[in-house]
FIBAMAR-378284 format. One record per residue (C-alpha): residue in three letters; x negated, y negated, z negated. Coordinates in steps of 0.02 Angstrom, whole numbers, plus 50000, padded with zeros to 5 digits. Example, Ala and Ser with C-alpha at 12.3 -4.5 7.8 and 13.67 -1.06 7.14 Angstrom:
<pts>
ALA493855022549610 SER493165005349643 
</pts>
This chain:
<pts>
MET519045048550359 LYS519745039150196 LEU521535046550268 VAL520705066350275 HIS519905063950112 SER521555058550023 VAL522495072750093 CYS521045084450038 TRP521095080249866 ARG523045078949836 THR523015095149917 LEU521815101449756 LEU523225096849629 LYS524405110449719 VAL523245124149763 GLY522115138749660 VAL520585140249599 ALA519715149149757 THR520485136949876 ILE519925122949780 LEU518115129449795 PHE518495131249982 LEU519075113150012 SER517865106249908 VAL516365110550020 PHE517515102250169 CYS517855086050074 SER516185082949995 THR515215084250179 PRO514715066950210 VAL513815071550375 TRP515275076050504 SER515895061850600 GLN517845057850589 SER518235065950739 THR517265082450704 VAL518255083750537 VAL519915082050633 ASP519665091650769 SER518855106050683 GLY519965107750533 LEU519205120050417 LYS518295129450552 GLN516585122650523 PRO516475124550319 ILE514655124950321 ILE513765107850291 ARG512435102250415 TYR511415086750401 ASP510715074550549 SER508885073750473 ILE507595086950422 HIS506815074350314 HIS507895067050178 PRO507615051350055 ILE507635049549873 LYS509125041249826 GLY509495028449671 SER510995017149625 TYR509885005149515 GLY508265005349580 MET506845014349651 VAL505005017149612 VAL503875024749732 SER502145025949712 GLN500505040049746 ASN500475046749569 SER502045054849471 ILE501645049449299 ALA501405032249358 THR503175032449440 ARG504145039749284 VAL503535025149194 GLY503915012949321 GLN505625021449322 SER505805019749134 ILE505435001149126 LEU506874998449255 ALA507875009449136 LYS507544998048991 GLY508284982849100 GLY506424977349170 ASN506474970049330 ALA505424974349476 ILE504134963749419 ASP504024971549249 ALA503934989249331 ALA502594984549442 VAL501524978549314 ALA501784993449205 VAL501445006249364 GLY499944996549401 PHE499124999149231 VAL499645016149226 LEU498705020049389 ALA497215012249318 VAL497275027949196 THR498005041149300 LEU497365039849464 PRO495625033149429 ARG495065032249618 ALA496095019249668 GLY497265012349518 ASN496154998749454 ILE495864985049307 GLY494074983949404 GLY494734980349567 SER495864969349661 GLY497314968449796 PHE498774959749848 MET500534957149768 LEU502014952949899 ALA503744951249785 HIS505474945149841 MET506414936849702 ALA508284940049763 LYS509134925649654 GLU507844912449715 GLN507844919049899 LYS506024916149907 THR504524930049947 ILE503014925349859 ALA501124931249904 LEU499864933349765 ASP498154933449823 TYR497094943249703 ARG495814950049808 SER493974950249726 MET492734935949744 ALA490994935949758 PRO489924931249607 GLN488844914949613 ALA487274922849624 ALA487714933049748 SER486744930949927 VAL486084942050086 GLU484444943150015 LYS484784951049879 PHE485434965049964 THR484054965950095 SER482684978550077 ALA480874975850116 ASP480884978750291 GLY482344966750317 LYS483764977650328 MET485384978050226 ASP485284990050087 MET486834998650112 ASP486765008249930 LYS486514995449831 LEU487984986749925 THR489075001349907 PHE488655009849722 GLY487945003749551 PRO488124987349458 ASN487814975149598 ALA489114981549718 PRO490674975049622 ALA491414958949665 VAL492334948849514 PRO494044958649497 GLY495724950049514 THR497044963449454 VAL497314959449284 ALA497474940949318 ALA498764943749456 MET499644956849352 TYR499884943949199 GLN500164928549319 ALA501644936549407 TRP502294944549222 GLN502394925349158 GLN503204918349309 TYR504514931249340 GLY504274946949218 SER505784948749066 LEU505034963548946 ASP503694958648815 TRP502054960848892 LYS501504975248771 ASP502964984948808 LEU502464985548999 LEU500544988648954 SER500895003148798 PRO501105018148916 ALA499455016449002 TRP498635012148836 ARG499425028648755 LEU499045038648908 ALA497155033048893 ASP497225036448714 GLU497855052748691 GLY497465057048863 PHE498455068148978 GLU498135084349087 ILE497515083049247 GLY498175091649392 HIS497215101549539 ASP496865085849664 LEU496225074649506 ALA495135088249462 HIS494475089649638 VAL494195071349671 LEU493245069849512 ASN492115085149553 MET491785076049720 ALA491165061649651 SER490295068349505 ALA488595064149583 VAL488795046749580 LEU489745045049422 ASN488215054249336 TYR487135042849407 TYR487825026149377 SER488925030849234 PRO488285045949131 GLY489125042048976 SER490855039249052 ALA492465048649019 TYR492295054649200 VAL490725064249169 LYS490925081549083 VAL489385087948979 ALA487835095749089 GLY488555105649240 GLU490185107349190 ARG491575106449325 TRP493355098349311 VAL494775112849322 ALA496795109649324 GLY497385109249142 ASP495835096849087 LEU496445084448963 LEU495785068249031 GLN495485055748874 GLN495015037648896 LYS494605030048734 ASP493505014848800 LEU494915012048922 ALA496175012548795 TRP495194998048697 SER495054988248847 ILE496954988348878 GLY497334987348692 GLN496324969148719 ILE497244964248874 MET499014970348778 GLU498534959248641 HIS497754944148714 GLY498404945548905 ALA497324941449056 SER496104930948955 ALA495574945648860 PHE494754950249030 TYR493994935349081 GLU493374924548914 GLY493834937248767 LYS492844951348687 LEU493274962248831 ALA492374950748964 ASP490854950748824 ARG490704968748855 ILE490834968449031 VAL489454954949038 LYS488294964348925 ALA488524979449034 PHE488184971949188 GLU486594963149113 GLN485984979449058 ALA486184987549211 GLY485494973849323 GLY486954968949402 ILE487324951349456 MET488994946949382 ASN489144935649229 LYS490284927349112 ASP490494909849213 ASP491024922549365 LEU492354930649252 ALA493104914449195 ALA492944906349353 TYR494234918549421 LYS495894911549497 VAL497304920149592 LYS497854910749750 VAL499774909949770 ARG499794906249957 LYS501174906750088 PRO501714924850160 VAL501564926150359 SER503084931350443 THR504044934550602 VAL505574939850668 TYR505484957950742 ARG507184965950825 GLY508044951350721 LYS507384957150555 ARG506234944750469 VAL504694955850445 TYR503594945250281 SER501744951350245 MET500324944950158 PRO499164930850234 PRO497384929150247 VAL496174932950159 SER497034948350204 GLY496774951850400 GLY498204964850372 GLY499794953750380 VAL499454942350537 THR498824956450632 LEU500514968750595 LEU501434952450652 GLN500364949650800 MET500744968350847 LEU502614967450831 ASN502604952250932 MET501904961651078 LEU502834975451050 GLU504454964651054 ASN503974964851241 PHE504314981951271 SER505914992151252 LEU505245005651168 PRO506845017351109 ILE506855020351311 PHE505365030351299 GLY505885039551150 ALA505115041450968 GLY503375051850970 SER503265051951177 ALA501535047851257 LYS502225032051350 SER502845023151178 LEU501055030251089 HIS500235024051227 ILE501045006351216 MET500575005851024 SER498805012751053 GLU498504997051197 VAL499324984251052 MET498394989650908 LYS496464988851012 ARG496914971251060 ALA497494965850884 ALA496084974150817 ALA494904964350930 ASN495494947850870 ARG495674953450671 ARG493804957450656 SER493194940650741 LEU494454924550695 LEU494994930350516 GLY494014925350359 ASP494454916850188 PRO495514901550212 ASP494674891750070 PHE493044894350172 VAL493274893350353 GLU494594889750458 VAL496044902950512 ASN497394897250644 ILE498744906150570 ASP500134899850685 GLY499094902250836 TYR498684919750781 ILE500534925250758 SER501204913750916 LYS502574923051008 LYS501754915051166 LEU500134921651122 ALA500924938551098 ARG501724936951265 ASP500114934451356 MET499234948351270 ALA500664960451316 LYS500604955551504 LYS498844963751499 ILE499334980551449 ASN499394993851588 LEU500845004951563 ASN500195020151630 ARG498345018651599 ALA497325014151443 THR496154999851446 LYS494205002951385 VAL493954993051221 SER492314987251302 LYS493554975451443 ILE494404967451286 SER493944952051179 ALA494564940651050 GLU495964928051112 LEU495644910451080 VAL497104907150979 ASP496934888450950 ARG497934883851115 TYR499264894351037 GLU499504884450864 SER501314878750814 ARG494925021650144 ASN495195021749963 THR496515010549902 THR498335013649829 HIS500155007049861 PHE501625005249763 SER503374998849798 VAL504624993249668 MET506554987249679 ASP507704984349545 GLN509704983249529 TYR509554962249574 GLY508684965449744 ASN507124959549680 ALA505554970249768 VAL503834971449759 SER502434978149871 ASN500894978149797 THR499164985449862 TYR497664985849757 THR495904994849781 LEU494104999949716 GLY493454999649879 TYR492855019249896 SER493525031649793 PHE493035028649608 GLY492295011149690 SER490535006549648 GLY490435021849520 PHE489885009749380 VAL490875010349225 ALA490394995449105 GLU489725002048949 GLY491115002848806 THR492534997448920 GLY492955011849017 ILE493275000349165 LEU492705006449341 PHE492144993449458 ASP492434990849643 ASN491184989649786 GLN491984975749861 MET490294966749910 ARG490104977450042 ASN491624972150140 PHE490894956550190 SER490104955350380 TYR488164957250367 GLN487974953650541 SER486474942050618 ASP487814927550631 LYS487844920250483 ASN489354908350538 HIS490464922750544 LYS491964920650467 ASN491964934750339 ALA489964930650311 LEU489564932050121 ALA489554916350019 PRO489654915249816 GLY491384912849776 LYS492234918349927 ARG493354933349955 MET493084945950072 LEU494234950850221 SER495294964850188 THR496614976650297 MET497844978150148 THR499584974450220 PRO500944974950096 THR502524970050190 ILE504464966450143 ILE505724965650279 LEU507464956050246 GLY508984963050341 ASP510504953350416 ASP510984948350258 ASP509544941950204 LYS509264955850071 VAL507744967550061 LEU508014980350177 LEU506084988750196 VAL504764987650065 THR503144997650118 GLY501194996750132 THR499865011650134 PRO498075014750078 GLY496815018650222 GLY495455006650231 GLY495595002050422 ARG497015011850478 ILE498125003150350 ILE498674990550473 ASN499075002850607 VAL499985014350474 VAL501315001150425 LEU501584996550587 GLN502295014750639 VAL503325014150475 VAL503954998250521 VAL504555004350717 ASN505135020750664 VAL506325010750579 LEU506784996550667 ASP506555003050851 TYR507125022450803 GLY508395019150666 MET507515033750567 ASN507845034450388 ILE506325031550272 ALA505835048350254 GLU505885053550436 ALA504865036750455 THR503675041350329 HIS503425060550399 GLN503195057350588 PRO501375060350631 ARG500285044250671 ILE499055036450784 HIS497525025750747 GLN496745015850876 GLY495275002150835 TRP494204991150929 GLN492434995850912 ASN492485013350986 GLY493815020451110 GLU494315035051028 LEU496305035950987 GLY496425045750826 ILE497895058750816 GLU498535067250663 THR498645086350658 GLY500465089350716 MET500745079450867 ASN501585088951002 PRO500105096751100 GLU501145092551285 THR501135075351218 VAL499185073951182 LYS498785081051343 LEU499895066551426 LEU498775054251328 LYS497285061951401 SER497955061751581 MET498155041851534 GLY496435040051499 HIS496415041051299 GLN494975047551228 VAL495965058051094 ASP495235061750929 MET496185074850824 GLN495905066650638 GLN496475071150463 THR497845062650388 MET498165043450408 GLY498675031250253 SER499915036650118 THR501475025550129 GLN502535023349980 SER504105014550046 ILE505885009849984 MET507385004750107 TRP509064998950032 GLN510655000950116 GLN512394997650091 GLY511914997049904 VAL510845012449895 PHE508985013649865 HIS508235026349977 GLY506345031049928 ALA505025040750007 ALA503375045849935 ASP502145050150073 PRO501775068650071 ARG500055065150128 ARG499195064649971 PRO499765077149834 ASN500635069849663 ALA501485054249744 LEU503345054149689 ALA504865042849721 LEU506275042249593 GLY507785032249573 LEU508885025049446 ASP510645031849435 GLN511195024949270 LEU511535005849222 PRO509905000249144 VAL510244992248986 THR510504973448973 VAL508984962848924 ASN509404949248792 
</pts>
């Protein structure tokens, strides 16, 4: 190919303009194989590509998020010489302004980061924590049943948020730009406002009943009876004040300062249970990432209290016992195998995991290759197993829906995979008066079964189990190959699994891996969820194998980056409007 290209360009120096235009097409085509170029000469001047779906490319970094404004801000931070942590912090705060249904200051999540120079991957657990006054009795109605409305909406539904603490801690340890510079875009967007698009107008109107009831004076509520429309200005002055406090005083503003005082006062006046001691006691947990080797690649993900990482790894360990490529991507057989793996892993997740600071969680046993082999042996390649016949495995003997995700990589090979949430869209619907901050409804994510010894049972100061699964995969050279993650509640883990399999088993580029139709199989019911767009013949074959097929809406919203041969490839999931991947093609400025 080098010889052909050098001949082409030497020829350009000797020929006329028309020939130059013709040959330039030939010389620039990156997709023909060498044999095709040599054999065909100039007989095929039309460029053709191998794939229908193409990732966004960048030379010096990549930012992918569910919101175009946040992505552009993250790219600007990289352009100023900031690293992946800097850009992630900026994106996280901007999303709290521009994607209020999921981006947050009053919520929580998990950050997985790979630091190239130190050659280490870190896991920050900033999951919400139950207030000290929380108890099952406080959420039990007079008839002895759980009051799910109280657990879901209003001032009692939030747990103590961790987002601000985590962003500040990550910046303190690994950031390179000034803290105020990272938050100033979010502050400006909140203070000056921004024009909303059709999607934000739609979801604000959908949530209007809850927001009107619990936060009638907030920026998200229009005057009586008016509806949001695309082009409206969303101005959040109270939120700008709160971000300004955090800019000036760091995380201590949220947990101990004037902002904390306003938060506590708002909860007290609304009858909530969160108090100043709860805020002051919050700490980010630095945990050891869980990992396994799959198809020769090292896969890192979040440990408990996220149930996502260990469940993802357990599924990959099971799949390693099958040669998926021989069945073909999207084939009934490959989807059948993944479905069987999903239901078995889900049975374990719901029974065996909880906050490791409160209950024993046998991580080594959970992700054991031997356990995975034994589980894989129980899979019938031709027939679906009923979920009623599957129970949680004993792991001790093996010891040795509204969230958002963003991914960032910088020129140095540092990577951040961050998933955080308010729980429901707009969380609890409760905005602490005078702060503009929407709070989550994570108290509903504990297990409220009759078994008080359940590993995910409510306890003061405890973190509730999560399915969030930020993931980073290293290539053969120990450099980052893939950064991915998704929102989607109980579907998160299975969505991430399919992106990983599409890349590592089927060799898809990250755009192809993102666009493929998805499936979801849980454990509590027997339905195999299938996205619209799946081949009808494949669906028919799955039904013939005993699967209870249920055609469903879109699953997840992956925001992913691949780094190959020095080029960043980004893919924003088209399943949710306004997602954007942006690469950086100019060398960033140098930070002194």
